[in-house]
N, C-alpha and C positions, 0 to 999 in steps of 0.2 A: 238348786233345782233348775231343770231346763224343761222348755217347750218341746215336744214331737208333735208331727201333725201326720193326719191321715185323710187321703183324699177317698170319698167313697160314691159309690153309686148304687143303682139298684141290685148290681152283679156282685158288688165286692164290699158287702157291709161285714163290720166286726172282724176284720182280720188281725193280724200279728204285726205285721209290717207297718212301721212308722217312720217317718223321714226327719231328720235333723232340720230340713229346709222345706218351706211352707210353700214355696212355690213348684219345687219338685212333686210335691204331694198333689197339687193341684191337677197333675198330668193324669192321676188315676180317678178324676170326677167324671160325672155324665156330660156335666157343662160348664165346668170351671167356675161355677158358682160358690160364694163363700160359705154359704150354706151346707156345701158338700164336703167341706174340710173341717174336721173333728182335731181338736186341740188338746193336749192331755200333758199335765205336769209330771216329771219323774226325777227323782233322786239320780243324778247321773253316775254317782258312787257306787250305785246297785248294779250297774250294766257292766257285764264282762267285755273286758277289751284286750283280750289275749289275743298274738299273733300266730299264725296268720289269720287274718280277719276273714271268716268264710264268705264267699261268693253266692249271692243270692240263687244264683241259676244251678247250685250244687247241692243236691238234696242230701246225698249222704254227708257231707260237710255241715249242712245247717241240722241235719237230725243228732249228729254227734254233738254239737254245740248245745243244742237243747237239752240232752242228757247231761253234759258237763255243769250248766247253770242250774239243772235243777238237784243236781247233787251237792251245789257250792253254795245255795242260797241266793243267787242272783237271781233277779226279775227281768233280765234279757241279755241282749249282747249286739255289739256290731254287726253289720252287713255290709260287704262291698257291693255297690250296686253296678260297678263296671266303671271303666275309664271316663274319666270326665263327669261322673255322676257324683251327687254327694252321699255320704254314707246314710244308711237306713238303720234302725234299731228296730230288733226282733222282741217282742214283750210276750213274755209265757203269759 
């Protein structure tokens, strides 16, 4: 089991993107407060890690990977957030 984190504000609650890095998740809060960071434990073995890892800004690649996960029994997949950024996990 690993912890994943989601920064939330009044404008982005209950989404699918979770970070492997607590401080990266803080960027998506409204005030940076600990109370705006959710933590969730997931079984990392149930996360699809197939290359190429889709880029978060590529809607078609994300949609394709969602379908792959749904058909394969995974609960989510790794997402590339861009150069120098920690990977995220998209949870179904």
